N, C-alpha and C positions, 0 to 999 in steps of 0.2 A: 172571272170570265165562266160563264156557263158552258157546257158543251154543246148546246145549241148556237151560241155566239163564236164558238170555236169553230164549227163547221161551216158556220154562215159565212166566216172571214176566210176559211180555206176556197171556199167556192167562190166567194166574192171579194177579193182582195183589193185592199185599198188604195188608190192612186198615189203614187210616189213622185216626189219632186226633190232631186237632186241638188244641193245648196253649196256653191262654190264660193270661198272668201277670196279677197285681193284686198290686202290689206299691207299697204305700207309703200314706200318710194317704189318706182318704176324704173328698173336699171339693168344694163344687160351684165352687170360684174355680180356676182351671186354671194356678196358677203350676207351676213346673218341679218333677216328680215327683208331684203330687197326681194322684188318679185321680177320675174320676165318670162317670156313664153318656154325656156327650159324650164321653170320651176313651176310651171302649172299645166303644160300640155298633157302629162300623163293623167291628173286629175279631170280634166276636160274630158279627156278620152273615156274615161269610167263614168262620168256624170251622163254623157250622153248616150252612153251604151247600156245604163241601167235599166233593169225590167221593170216595166209598168210604170215607167216615167211618161208623164203626161206633160211635163216642162221641166226647164231648168231654171234655178235661181241662182244669181250673181249678187255678191254683196262686196260693194266698193267702197273702202275707206283708204284713200290714195290723195296726198297733195300734188301728182303726177310725177315726172321724171322724163325720162327717155322717150321721144317721140315714136321712135321705129318698135320699141317693145311695146308701146301702146297701143301703136298700128296693128303690129302682129298678132297681140292676144285678141284684139278685135277682129282680126280676120279669121284665125282659127274658132272663135266661138260663132261665127257667123256660118262660116263652112259647116261646122258639126251641126249647126241648126238647121241647115237648108237640106244637109244629106238625112238627118233622122228626123225632119219635119216636126220638129218640137219648137213650141214657142220660149222666149227667154223673156223672163221677168228680173229687170235691174234693181237693186237698193241701194241707194246712196246713204252712208251712215255720216259721222261727223264732217267727212270732207270727199268731196269727187271733184277735183278742180284740176285744169289744167289736163296734163295727159289721163289723171283720173277721171275727167269728165268724157274725154275721147273713149276710153274703155266702157264705161257706163253707157255708152250710145249702141252698145252691142246688144241692149235689151229691146226688145219690142215693144215693151212696157216701162216704163221708169218712174220711179217712186223714191221719196226721200221723207225726211222728218221737216216739219215745219223749220226748225233751226239749223239744218243742214247746210253747210256752204259749197255753191256750186258754182261752176263757170270758169273762169279764168282762160278765157278763150284766146288765148295770145302766144307771144313767143319771147322767152326771157333768157339771157346769157349774160353770165356772172364769171368775176375770176378777180385776180389779185395781181398787182404789178409790182415787182422787185427792183426796177432801175435805181431808183436811190438808195436801197438798202446796200446793193453788191457795190456801187460806186462808195458807200461809207464805209465798208469794211475790206475795201481794195481787191475785190475779184475781178477779172477781165472774163468778159463774155467772149466766146469764140463759137461761132456760128456759120456752118457751111451747108449750101443749099444747092440743089439741081434742079431748077426751077423756080421764077419768080415770086411766086404766091406760096411758097412751102411754109413759110414763117408767119403765117397769119395769126394776130394777137399773142405772139410769143411775150409770156409775161415778163421777161427779162431784157426787152426792148422796148422804147417808149412806143406810145400808141401812135399812129400814122392816120391822117386822113383817109388814105388809101385804104387802111386795113379798116377804118371803121364803116367806109361804104362797103366793101365786100362783105362785110358780116351784115351790115343792114339788108343786102340784098338776097343774103342767105334765108335772115330772118322774114323777110317779106314773102319768100317762096314758101316757106314751112307754115307761115300764116295764112295763107292763101289755101294752102291743102287743107287746113284745121277748118277755116270757114267753110270750104266746098263739102267737106264731113259731115257738119253740122246741119247745112242747109239739105244735103241729101237725107240724112236721118229723120230729120225733124221736118221734113217738106209737109207744108198744109199746118204746122202745129206752131210755127214760129213766123213772125213778120222777117221774112228775109232780108228786107230793105233796111231794117234798123240797125244800125251800124253800133249801135251801144252794147249790143250782144257780143259783138267780136273786138271790143276794147281791151279784153284783159280783166274786166271787173270781174268782182265775184258778188254774189247774192245769196240769199238765203232760201231755203226750199221753197216758202212762200210767194217770194218773187221771182223764182226759176218757175213756178207753175203758172204766173201770170203772165210770163213771158213766153211761155210756151215750152220750155226747155226741159221739163219734165211732165209726166201725164197725171200724177196724183201726189197726193200727200199720205203716208200710209206706211207701215212696217210689215216685214216678210211674212209674220205668222196670219196676220189679220188681212191681207191681202189675198196671199196663197188660199186660205180656209174660205173666204169668200168667192174665190174663183172655182175652187175645185171639191169644196164641201168639207164639213167639220173631220170627215176619214183621213183626210190626205196625209200621207207620211212626208215630214222634212227630214230629208237624210245629209247629213254633211259629208262632204268628199274633200279630203286633206290634200293640200299640195303639198311638193317636195321643196324644201329648204336646206341648202347645204350648210353647215357649220363651220366648215374649214375653208382656208383659201383655197378656189379652186386650181390655181396654177401652182401651188407648192408642192414640190416633190423632194423625197426624201435626198439630201445630199450632205456630202462630207462638208462640215464646219459651217452647215446653214440650219437656223433654228426654224424648222417648220412651223412650229406652236407660236413663235413669236411674232414670223411673218403674217400668219393668220390673225394674230390678236392686232397687229398695224393696220392691215387690210379692214378687219371690224371697225377698229378705231375711226379710219379714214370714211367709211361707209357710214357710219354713225354720225359722225360729224356733218356729212353732207344731206343727211336726211333729216337732221333736226334742223338745219338751215330752210328747208324745204317746208317743214312742218311750222315753223315758227312764223312764214309767212301768212300762216292763216290764223295765229293767236293759240297754237296746241304744240 
């Protein structure tokens, strides 16, 4: 770089676009690899405070997870975008489904690859039942509650029609909130009366574009350079991920590292189940 170019760069610095990655399962428990408001709040603050920022880019690669954490992350991004008056560009990578799509809606403009997987606008609940197992090995289940609805879907009790009806009511309420969120953020871009959008179906980036769930097919570098010029600087902003089990404290007779490993293993298994739904 010549002296003249250095002086010009100093006098006329290039625009900056901070980039934050949201990669993994969205969950309140901070096992290794999970993301939540706690793991990304500081990074978001740094990104929106960055000097010469003309926009903020978020990259989402998530099969979903906690609807609450998805909503909290979305709200924090929109709050900062409004406070700093900066547009947000969202990019879906392999998957932005369920809570991942909820999060990607924080973008004023949303882009994906043609083969990205998006959508899954619905609510799912899964678990295991152990009633036959405890009968087989001779364990007596003892459960005492104050409040007739405290044992909803206890895995050691048989499912009841009443419990299933209560669960369905909860899911329908959460699904309605998800649908309202999509309609509000994609107003004028989707057919709000098209119920197939809200069936829980997943689709490719090409199909999502045709349905109005995204604004275009493209990658981070190409889209940002086309919008802000070839001189624009993309600046990664790292999030904070805890590597140890957050609730473990050194205690006599307690192997903290082993507890951390068990928590990480449980988190990894849950994450693998979520990713496996999309063939990844």
